[in-house]
C-alpha positions, -999 to 999 in steps of 0.1 A, spaced: 169 73 -27 151 59 3 153 22 12 117 21 25 90 15 -1 59 35 7 26 21 -5 1 47 -15 -36 48 -22 -29 49 -59 -13 14 -55 -46 1 -42 -64 14 -73 -36 0 -96 -41 -34 -80 -78 -31 -90 -90 -32 -54 -117 -10 -40 -115 15 -11 -148 3 2 -132 -30 10 -98 -15 20 -112 6 48 -124 -24 69 -93 -44 60 -72 -17 75 -94 -16 106 -91 -55 110 -54 -52 108 -51 -23 133 -39 1 106 -49 37 103 -68 43 71 -66 81 73 -29 81 79 -25 58 49 -44 81 27 -24 111 38 11 96 39 11 60 27 25 31 47 58 13 45 55 -19 25 69 -39 54 39 -29 75 15 -43 49 36 -73 42 36 -82 79 -1 -89 76 7 -119 55 -24 -111 33 -22 -120 -4 -40 -88 -13 -15 -67 6 13 -84 -14 -6 -76 -46 -7 -39 -36 30 -39 -27 37 -53 -62 19 -24 -77 39 0 -56 71 -17 -68 59 -13 -104 51 24 -98 87 30 -85 102 11 -114 81 31 -139 86 65 -124 118 62 -103 101 83 -77 95 68 -42 78 97 -26 
């Protein structure tokens, strides 16, 4: 099992956030939206923004892993 938690688009949805707002958020933080959609991003990258909404999405990713046991 990998040590790195990968946050995916489904985690944004699970956090009840919208993609319309997520795209500009990624741009503001210098993150590649298209790469995120294709591959996800390590939770540490999102956590490094210090943004409360990012932490909310990371929490959903952690719940997904706990529920499914599958990281990738």
